[in-house]
C-alpha positions in Angstrom: 12.6 180.4 233.9 9.8 180.3 236.4 6.2 180.3 235.3 4.9 183.8 234.7 2.7 185.3 237.4 -0.9 186.1 236.6 -2.0 189.6 235.8 -1.9 191.7 239.0 -5.3 193.4 239.4 -4.0 195.7 242.1 -6.7 198.3 241.5 -9.8 196.1 241.2 -11.1 194.7 244.4 -14.9 194.2 244.5 -17.1 195.2 247.4 -18.7 192.1 248.9 -21.9 194.1 249.6 -22.6 196.0 246.3 -20.0 194.8 243.9 -18.5 198.2 243.3 -14.7 198.7 243.3 -13.2 199.2 246.8 -10.5 201.8 247.5 -7.8 202.0 250.1 -8.7 204.5 252.8 -5.5 206.5 253.7 -4.5 206.5 257.3 -6.3 203.2 258.0 -5.8 199.5 257.3 -9.1 199.2 255.5 -10.6 199.2 252.0 -13.8 201.3 251.7 -16.6 201.4 249.2 -17.5 205.0 248.2 -21.0 203.9 247.2 -22.4 201.8 250.1 -19.8 202.7 252.8 -18.8 199.0 253.4 -15.3 198.5 254.8 -13.0 195.5 254.5 -10.0 195.0 256.7 -6.8 194.5 254.8 -5.0 191.3 255.7 -1.3 192.0 256.4 1.6 189.6 256.7 2.3 188.4 260.2 6.1 188.6 259.6 6.9 192.3 259.6 10.7 191.9 259.4 12.3 194.0 256.7 14.8 192.1 254.6 17.8 193.6 252.8 18.8 192.0 249.4 22.3 191.4 248.2 23.1 193.8 245.4 25.5 191.8 243.4 23.6 188.5 243.8 20.4 190.2 242.6 22.2 191.5 239.4 23.7 188.1 238.7 20.5 186.2 239.0 18.7 188.2 236.3 15.7 188.7 238.6 13.3 188.6 235.7 13.9 184.9 235.7 13.4 184.6 239.4 9.7 185.4 239.7 10.3 189.0 240.9 8.1 190.5 238.2 4.4 191.2 237.8 2.2 192.1 234.9 -0.2 195.0 235.2 -2.4 197.3 233.0 -0.3 200.3 232.1 -0.4 203.4 229.9 2.7 205.2 228.5 2.4 209.0 228.1 3.3 210.0 224.5 4.7 213.4 225.8 6.9 212.6 228.8 7.2 208.8 228.5 6.0 208.1 232.0 4.5 204.6 232.4 1.8 204.3 235.1 -1.0 201.9 236.0 -4.6 202.7 235.1 -7.5 203.1 237.4 -10.4 200.6 236.9 -12.6 201.3 233.9 -10.7 204.4 232.8 -10.4 205.0 229.1 -9.4 208.6 229.1 -7.3 210.6 231.5 -4.4 213.1 231.9 -0.8 212.1 232.6 -0.1 212.9 236.3 3.4 214.1 235.4 2.8 216.5 232.5 -1.0 216.9 232.2 -1.1 215.6 228.7 -4.5 214.1 227.9 -4.5 210.5 226.6 -7.1 208.0 225.4 -6.5 204.3 226.0 -6.5 202.7 222.6 -6.0 199.1 223.7 -5.7 197.0 226.7 -1.9 197.1 227.3 0.0 195.2 229.9 3.6 195.6 231.1 5.8 193.1 232.8 7.5 195.1 235.5 9.6 194.8 238.7 7.4 193.9 241.6 8.2 196.1 244.7 8.9 194.3 248.0 8.0 197.0 250.5 5.9 200.1 250.7 4.6 203.0 252.8 0.8 203.2 252.4 -0.9 206.6 252.1 -1.8 208.3 255.4 -2.7 211.8 254.0 -6.2 211.9 252.5 -7.1 213.7 249.3 -8.8 216.6 250.9 -5.9 217.3 253.2 -3.5 217.1 250.2 -5.5 219.8 248.5 -5.6 221.9 251.6 -1.8 221.6 252.2 -1.2 222.7 248.6 -3.6 225.6 248.8 -1.7 226.8 252.0 1.6 226.4 250.2 0.6 228.3 247.1 -1.0 231.1 249.1 2.4 231.8 250.7 4.0 232.3 247.2 3.4 236.0 247.0 5.3 236.3 243.7 3.1 233.7 242.0 0.4 235.0 239.5 -2.8 235.9 241.3 -4.9 233.5 239.2 -2.6 230.5 239.6 -4.7 228.8 242.3 -7.5 228.4 239.7 -5.2 226.6 237.4 -3.3 224.5 240.0 -5.9 223.2 242.3 -8.2 221.2 240.0 -9.1 218.6 242.6 -9.7 215.9 240.0 -6.2 216.2 238.7 -4.6 215.8 242.1 -4.0 212.0 242.1 -2.5 209.6 244.5 0.5 207.9 243.0 2.9 205.3 244.4 6.5 206.2 243.2 9.2 203.6 243.0 12.4 204.1 245.0 15.6 202.1 245.8 17.3 202.2 249.1 21.0 201.2 249.4 23.2 200.2 252.3 26.9 200.0 252.0 30.2 199.9 254.0 32.8 202.2 252.4 36.6 202.5 252.8 38.1 205.5 251.2 41.8 206.4 250.7 42.8 210.0 249.9 45.7 212.3 249.3 45.5 216.0 249.9 46.9 219.1 251.6 46.4 220.6 255.0 46.5 224.3 255.3 47.5 226.0 258.5 47.0 229.8 259.1 50.1 231.7 260.3 50.3 235.3 261.3 53.1 237.2 259.6 54.4 240.7 260.4 55.6 243.0 257.7 56.7 246.6 257.4 54.9 249.1 255.1 54.5 252.9 254.6 51.1 254.5 255.5 50.6 258.2 255.0 54.4 258.7 254.8 55.1 256.8 258.0 56.6 253.3 258.2 54.3 251.0 260.3 54.3 247.3 261.1 51.2 245.3 260.1 50.2 241.7 260.2 48.7 239.3 257.6 47.6 235.7 257.6 49.5 233.3 255.3 48.6 229.7 254.7 51.2 227.0 255.0 50.3 223.9 253.0 51.5 220.4 253.8 50.9 217.2 251.9 48.8 214.5 253.7 47.3 211.2 253.0 44.9 208.9 254.9 41.8 206.8 254.9 38.2 207.0 256.3 35.5 204.5 256.7 31.7 204.8 257.0 28.6 202.7 256.8 25.6 204.1 254.9 22.1 203.1 255.7 19.1 203.5 253.5 20.5 205.9 250.9 17.2 206.8 249.1 17.1 207.1 245.3 14.0 207.9 243.4 13.5 205.3 240.5 11.3 207.6 238.5 12.5 209.5 235.4 9.3 211.6 235.4 9.5 213.2 238.9 11.8 216.2 239.3 14.6 214.8 241.5 15.4 218.0 243.4 11.7 218.4 244.5 11.4 214.7 245.2 14.5 215.0 247.5 12.9 217.9 249.4 9.9 215.7 250.3 12.2 213.8 252.6 12.4 212.6 255.3 10.3 209.5 254.9 9.4 207.2 257.9 11.1 204.2 256.4 11.1 202.5 259.8 7.3 201.9 259.2 7.8 200.1 255.8 5.3 197.3 255.3 5.4 194.3 252.9 4.1 195.2 249.5 0.3 194.6 249.5 -1.8 195.2 246.3 -4.7 196.2 248.5 -3.0 199.4 249.5 -2.9 200.3 245.8 -6.6 200.0 245.3 -7.9 203.3 244.0 -4.4 204.6 243.4 -2.0 204.6 240.5 1.6 203.6 240.5 4.6 204.2 238.3 6.9 201.5 236.9 10.6 201.5 237.7 12.4 203.8 235.3 15.8 203.7 236.9 17.5 200.3 237.1 19.2 198.9 240.2 22.7 199.5 238.9 22.0 203.0 237.7 20.4 203.8 241.0 23.5 202.7 242.9 25.6 205.0 240.7 23.3 207.8 241.9 23.6 206.6 245.5 27.4 206.7 245.2 27.2 210.4 244.3 25.2 211.0 247.4 27.6 209.0 249.5 30.6 210.8 248.1 29.4 214.2 249.5 29.4 212.7 253.0 32.7 210.9 252.4 34.4 214.2 251.3 33.2 215.8 254.5 34.7 213.0 256.5 38.0 213.4 254.6 38.1 217.1 255.3 37.6 216.5 259.0 40.4 213.8 258.9 42.8 216.2 257.1 42.2 218.8 259.8 43.9 222.2 259.9 42.3 225.5 258.9 42.0 224.6 255.2 41.8 221.4 253.2 42.4 220.3 249.7 41.5 216.9 248.4 43.7 215.9 245.4 42.6 212.3 245.0 39.9 210.1 246.5 39.2 206.4 245.9 36.3 204.6 247.5 35.7 200.8 247.8 32.1 199.7 248.5 31.5 196.5 250.4 28.5 194.5 251.6 26.1 196.4 249.3 22.4 195.6 249.9 19.2 197.2 248.7 15.4 197.3 249.0 12.9 198.1 246.3 10.0 200.1 247.7 7.0 202.3 246.8 6.4 205.6 248.5 3.1 207.6 248.4 2.9 211.0 246.7 -0.1 213.2 245.8 0.8 214.6 242.5 -0.6 217.1 240.1 0.6 218.6 236.8 -1.0 221.8 235.5 -0.5 224.0 232.5 -0.1 227.8 232.8 0.4 229.8 229.7 1.5 226.8 227.7 4.1 225.6 230.2 3.8 222.5 232.5 4.3 222.8 236.3 4.1 220.1 238.9 3.6 220.0 242.6 3.9 217.1 245.0 2.6 216.3 248.5 4.3 213.7 250.7 1.6 211.1 251.3 2.8 210.5 254.8 3.8 213.9 256.2 2.0 216.5 254.1 5.2 218.2 253.0 4.6 220.2 249.8 7.2 220.8 247.1 6.7 222.0 243.5 7.2 224.3 240.6 5.4 227.5 240.1 5.4 230.4 237.6 6.5 233.9 238.6 4.5 237.0 238.2 6.5 239.7 236.4 4.0 242.3 237.5 4.4 241.5 241.2 8.2 241.3 240.9 8.2 244.7 239.1 6.0 246.3 241.8 8.1 244.9 244.6 11.3 246.3 243.0 9.6 249.6 242.5 8.4 249.7 246.1 11.9 248.8 247.3 13.4 251.6 245.3 10.9 254.0 246.6 11.6 253.0 250.2 15.4 253.5 249.6 14.8 256.9 248.1 12.5 258.0 251.0 15.1 256.8 253.5 17.9 258.7 251.7 15.8 261.9 251.7 15.2 261.6 255.4 19.0 261.4 255.9 19.7 264.3 253.6 17.1 267.0 254.4 18.8 269.5 252.1 17.4 267.7 249.0 13.8 267.6 250.3 
């Protein structure tokens, strides 16, 4: 086993002018001091080539013994279980995923997988708040006082979320049926008269075949705390701009530990791939209708990357229930959960019914 790496102080970089903690300034390549305004340029690696890692080799090597881990200060939420890093000198906070308050009882460190690449934040905090306010203003059926609960600026925090990306060549063999439409004439009686009409019937024929496809950068969120369907809607991400993992980009931000393992993540990736493969199979079957009776896929040359992606996240409580919203830290795309206003929905239904009744009366003047 290799020697354990020292504790990674990714959030505590001191200002050379006043000694305060520097923070990464989104959209730049600099660390900035909020007190004296001093700025330090972030040193980046000269080699910007992105490397893919062999999936099976990584699993065999038991990467914890290969120096691919780091130790960092973390706190685990007692409510939702999310494990995140702490900001410097913070002893009390709220969980960014479920808004549960917590007090740090002891200095806890976690040995966790060290990401290899990342996309630094480019959307600043004020813009994230503005994007969300615009988004919530368009939700007419949300409660009128929701904005007051949801836009607590101090609870909208920048968080680096772990993701896996997978590449794979696939070969799939299938059996199925091809359906072809045929027009058939038949005789029937209508209003006492015999007439000839037509109908469409489907002729099915058994088929089999194979399809192949290469998948590039199938993205799987490695967080168990982030709602997957909303995380997926934050896409696309500009993965072509990935940079080597640099702790300086994390200064002033929190990050979540990997909750979904590499092998479990690939099982999720296979589900994503299968949807596309089935579309390929249907095209290969052809005809007017398709049935897939069996499908077997072999995966070859599987590679992966472990990366961090930036999300502005806030969890808020409304009438005892937790809701979350997310802002893509690169594009400003907003997704999230929100409560519904029963009063507004009732009024909208009543207004719709009144409009229908008014239109009916106009068409039937006898009842006016």
